[in-house]
C-alpha positions in Angstrom: -2.7 48.1 50.0 0.5 49.4 48.2 0.8 52.6 46.0 0.8 50.4 42.9 -2.6 48.4 43.8 -4.0 52.0 44.7 -2.8 53.2 41.4 -4.5 50.3 39.4 -7.5 50.0 41.7 -10.0 51.6 39.1 -9.2 49.0 36.6 -8.6 46.0 38.9 -11.5 44.0 37.4 -10.6 44.9 33.9 -8.5 42.1 32.0 -5.5 43.4 30.2 -2.9 41.4 28.3 0.1 43.5 29.4 1.2 45.2 32.2 1.7 48.3 30.1 -1.8 48.4 28.9 -3.0 47.9 32.6 -0.9 50.9 33.5 -2.4 53.0 30.7 -6.0 52.1 31.5 -5.1 53.1 35.3 -3.6 56.3 34.1 -6.5 57.2 32.0 -8.9 56.4 34.8 -7.2 58.8 37.2 -7.3 61.6 34.9 -10.6 61.3 33.9 -12.1 60.4 37.6 -13.2 63.7 39.4 -10.6 63.2 42.0 -9.8 65.9 44.7 -5.9 66.5 45.8 -6.3 64.9 48.8 -7.1 61.6 46.7 -3.6 62.2 44.7 -2.3 62.8 48.2 -3.6 59.7 49.7 -2.0 57.6 46.9 1.7 58.3 47.7 1.2 58.6 51.7 -1.9 57.8 53.8 -1.0 60.6 56.2 -0.5 63.4 53.6 -3.7 65.5 53.3 -4.2 69.3 52.5 -7.5 69.2 54.7 -6.7 67.7 58.0 -4.1 66.5 60.4 -3.6 62.8 60.3 -1.3 60.4 62.3 -0.5 56.7 62.4 -0.5 54.8 65.5 2.9 53.5 66.3 2.3 51.4 69.4 0.0 51.0 72.2 1.7 50.4 75.6 -0.2 49.2 78.5 0.5 51.3 81.9 -1.7 50.0 84.1 -4.8 47.4 83.9 -7.1 49.9 82.3 -4.6 52.5 80.8 -2.2 52.6 78.2 0.3 55.1 76.2 -0.4 55.5 72.6 2.4 56.5 70.5 1.5 58.3 67.1 3.7 59.3 64.1 2.0 62.8 62.7 1.7 63.3 59.0 2.3 66.2 57.0 1.2 69.7 58.4 1.5 68.7 62.1 3.9 70.9 64.4 5.9 69.2 66.8 6.7 72.3 68.6 3.9 72.2 71.0 4.5 73.4 74.7 4.6 70.9 77.4 1.1 70.5 79.2 -0.9 71.2 76.1 -3.5 68.6 74.7 -4.4 67.1 71.5 -7.5 66.0 69.7 -7.7 62.6 68.2 -10.4 61.0 65.8 -11.0 57.4 65.4 -13.1 55.9 63.0 -15.6 53.7 64.9 -18.5 52.0 63.2 -18.4 54.4 60.1 -18.0 57.6 61.9 -15.3 59.7 63.3 -15.4 59.7 67.0 -13.2 62.5 68.6 -11.9 63.3 72.1 -8.9 65.2 73.5 -6.1 64.1 75.7 -3.2 65.6 77.3 0.2 65.0 75.4 2.6 63.2 77.7 5.4 63.3 75.2 7.7 66.4 75.0 8.1 68.4 72.4 10.8 68.1 69.5 14.0 66.9 70.5 13.2 65.9 74.0 14.9 62.7 73.7 12.4 60.7 75.2 13.1 57.6 73.5 12.0 58.2 69.9 13.4 60.1 67.0 11.6 63.3 68.0 8.9 62.5 65.1 6.3 60.9 67.5 3.9 62.0 70.1 2.2 60.2 72.9 -1.1 60.5 74.8 -1.8 58.2 77.9 -5.4 57.2 78.0 -7.6 55.5 81.0 -10.3 53.6 79.7 -13.4 54.9 81.8 -16.5 52.5 82.1 -18.7 55.4 80.3 -16.0 55.9 78.0 -16.6 54.4 74.4 -13.9 55.9 72.8 -11.1 56.0 75.7 -12.2 52.0 76.4 -11.3 51.4 72.7 -8.1 53.3 72.4 -6.9 51.2 75.3 -7.8 47.9 74.6 -8.8 47.7 70.7 -6.6 50.2 69.2 -4.1 48.5 66.7 -0.4 49.7 65.7 -0.9 51.0 61.8 -4.2 52.5 62.3 -4.7 56.0 60.7 -6.3 58.5 62.8 -7.3 62.3 62.8 -5.7 64.9 64.7 -6.5 68.4 66.0 -3.2 70.9 66.5 -1.9 71.0 70.2 -3.6 73.6 72.2 -4.2 74.8 75.6 -2.9 77.1 78.2 -2.4 74.7 81.0 1.6 75.2 80.5 4.9 76.0 82.1 6.5 79.9 81.8 9.8 80.4 80.4 12.0 80.8 82.5 10.8 78.2 85.2 9.5 79.6 88.5 12.1 79.5 91.2 9.5 77.3 93.3 7.0 75.1 91.7 4.3 72.9 93.1 2.4 70.1 90.9 -0.8 68.7 92.8 -2.6 65.9 90.6 -4.7 62.9 91.2 -5.4 60.2 89.1 -4.8 60.6 85.3 -4.3 64.4 86.1 -0.5 63.5 86.1 -0.6 63.2 82.3 -0.2 66.8 81.3 2.5 66.9 84.2 4.3 64.5 82.9 5.3 66.2 79.7 6.5 69.4 81.6 8.7 67.1 83.7 10.1 65.3 80.7 11.0 68.5 79.1 12.3 70.0 82.3 14.6 66.9 82.6 15.4 67.2 78.8 16.8 70.6 79.3 18.7 69.7 82.4 16.9 72.6 84.2 17.1 73.0 87.7 14.3 74.5 90.2 12.6 73.6 93.3 9.8 71.2 92.2 7.7 69.6 94.4 5.0 66.9 93.1 2.2 65.6 95.2 0.1 63.0 93.2 -2.5 60.8 94.5 -4.1 57.7 93.2 -6.1 54.6 94.7 -3.6 52.0 94.9 0.1 51.2 93.4 -1.6 49.3 91.0 -3.3 52.6 89.6 0.1 54.5 89.7 0.8 55.9 86.2 4.7 56.5 85.3 5.5 55.0 88.5 9.1 54.1 87.8 9.7 57.5 85.8 8.5 59.2 88.8 10.9 57.3 91.0 13.8 58.3 88.6 13.0 61.6 88.6 12.9 61.8 92.4 16.4 59.9 92.8 18.0 62.1 90.3 16.9 65.3 92.0 14.8 66.6 89.6 11.4 66.5 91.8 10.7 66.1 95.5 8.0 63.5 95.3 4.9 62.4 97.4 2.6 59.6 96.3 -0.4 59.4 98.4 -2.5 55.8 98.2 -5.8 56.9 98.7 -7.2 53.6 99.6 -5.0 53.2 102.6 -3.8 56.9 103.5 -6.9 58.9 102.6 -7.3 62.0 100.3 -5.1 64.9 100.0 -7.1 67.4 101.8 -6.2 71.1 101.9 -5.0 70.3 105.4 -3.0 67.3 104.4 -1.5 69.6 101.4 -0.6 72.3 103.8 1.4 69.7 106.1 3.0 68.4 103.0 4.0 71.7 101.5 4.4 74.7 104.2 5.2 77.1 101.7 2.6 76.3 99.3 1.5 80.2 99.2 4.9 80.8 97.9 4.9 78.3 94.9 3.3 78.4 91.6 1.1 75.7 91.7 -0.1 73.7 88.5 -3.2 71.2 89.5 -5.2 68.5 87.5 -7.4 66.0 88.4 -11.2 64.9 89.4 -13.4 68.4 89.6 -14.3 67.7 93.4 -10.0 67.7 94.1 -9.8 70.6 92.0 -12.7 72.6 93.7 -11.0 71.9 97.0 -7.6 73.3 95.9 -9.3 76.0 94.3 -11.0 77.0 97.6 -7.6 76.7 99.4 -5.8 79.1 97.4 -8.9 81.4 97.0 -9.3 81.6 100.6 -5.7 82.3 101.3 -5.8 85.2 98.5 -3.1 83.1 96.6 -5.4 82.1 93.6 -3.1 84.1 91.1 -0.5 81.6 91.6 -3.1 78.7 90.8 -3.3 77.3 87.5 -6.0 74.6 86.8 -6.8 72.1 84.0 -10.2 70.4 83.9 -10.4 68.0 81.3 -13.3 65.7 82.0 -16.9 66.1 82.7 -18.5 64.7 86.0 -21.4 63.6 84.2 -24.6 62.9 86.2 -23.7 65.1 88.8 -26.0 67.8 87.8 -29.5 67.0 86.8 -30.8 64.1 84.5 -33.6 65.8 82.7 -32.6 65.4 78.7 -35.3 66.1 76.3 -35.5 66.2 72.6 -32.9 68.3 71.0 -33.9 69.5 67.4 -31.0 70.7 64.8 -32.7 73.9 63.2 -30.7 73.7 59.8 -31.5 69.9 59.0 -34.6 69.2 61.3 -33.1 66.4 62.5 -33.8 65.5 66.2 -32.1 63.4 68.8 -33.5 61.8 72.3 -31.0 62.3 74.8 -30.3 62.1 78.6 -29.3 64.6 80.8 -25.8 63.5 80.9 -25.3 63.3 77.0 -23.8 66.4 75.7 -25.5 68.5 72.8 -22.2 67.8 70.9 -22.5 64.2 70.8 -26.4 64.4 70.4 -25.7 66.1 66.8 -22.9 63.7 65.8 -25.1 60.7 66.7 -28.0 62.2 64.5 -25.5 62.8 61.7 -25.3 66.6 62.1 -22.2 68.2 61.1 -21.5 70.0 64.4 -18.5 72.4 64.9 -16.1 71.7 68.0 -12.4 71.8 68.9 -11.2 70.9 72.3 -14.3 69.1 73.4 -13.4 70.4 77.0 -15.1 73.7 77.1 -12.0 75.7 76.6 -11.5 76.9 72.8 -15.0 78.1 72.0 -15.1 76.3 68.7 -18.5 74.8 69.3 -20.5 77.9 70.3 -23.9 77.8 68.6 -27.3 79.6 69.2 -29.9 78.4 71.3 -33.0 78.8 69.3 -35.5 77.4 71.7 -35.6 75.6 75.0 -33.1 75.5 77.8 -29.7 73.9 78.4 -27.5 73.2 81.3 -23.7 73.5 81.7 -22.5 69.8 82.9 -19.6 71.4 84.7 -21.3 74.2 86.8 -25.1 73.6 86.6 -25.8 77.0 85.1 -28.8 77.2 82.8 -28.8 78.9 79.4 -32.4 80.0 77.6 -32.9 80.6 74.2 -31.2 83.7 72.3 -28.0 82.8 74.2 -24.9 81.4 72.6 -23.8 77.9 74.2 -21.1 75.5 74.3 -22.3 71.9 73.0 -19.4 70.1 74.2 -20.3 70.9 77.9 -23.7 71.3 77.9 -26.7 68.9 77.9 -30.4 69.4 77.3 -32.7 70.4 80.3 -35.9 69.6 78.3 -36.6 70.0 74.8 -34.5 72.5 72.9 -33.7 74.0 69.4 -30.2 74.6 68.2 -29.5 77.1 65.4 -27.0 74.6 63.5 
């Protein structure tokens, strides 16, 4: 719908002898209708909003059979001066409600020269079997869709200047925040000793394969790709063989929890964990208990029956409760609420929290019946 049609929408069903009469009626309707400033902004441009950040999907490009890169043009108020390695929240309207997740930015900030005009961002999403939104983003999202955005955030970033010796250790989709960093390094023509160790099941599952190969051929990185189906996993012993000087390198690691736990133990045992930076962006659901229970939302009195792998945040949203949230990954603390009754479990660590404690709803599940102060 164009701006003219939107302007005349309040009187679209009213007959008029002339166009001028129709315009006059439309103007009167707009003046006398209790619209918010956002409504007027939306008439001019659907990406303009005084209340929220929005963006329009420019393209959805397949990367592998179950992953795609989504390019988004943010609207008014979104800062493109983010730091490589940060993540962004994206909200998509599905079945009448907004569903949110956070994904690492794979683009680099303004002026990175990664094939656009510097006014778009990209995320690369892998469709997960249990991931309702991720599957939609990869297989169902259409160019032109208007989405909601949360401002870039996160501390999994490179320092300035670059360390003289750097190691990136990633597995699967853990390569995504690293690509933002590498694209910025390439754009700035920075030179440093950068080693990249990346593991993925097969060549067909490899994200950014051609670009990584180009970075290696150009001397930007020293690259090792390990295909775990044929070559086995990158264990601590294998990593030490691949990078003998790993203790001397500032290291960024991202991937599945079991992989990151092994890397963390390796560095901790060597007393080198102060050189290790880890990004955990996925909950290993079902790994810790499966009790669940009835969640009661104290202020509204609404309830939800959930299993032990559904987060309290998702339970509230499914019950129509306005829940505070931010990163949805247990980092930003925006979702913290009071646990009034019962017990909940942290899906990452298995730690239990009881009534009277403040909890993070985005990474906590019910361990029996509980009541939240929200």
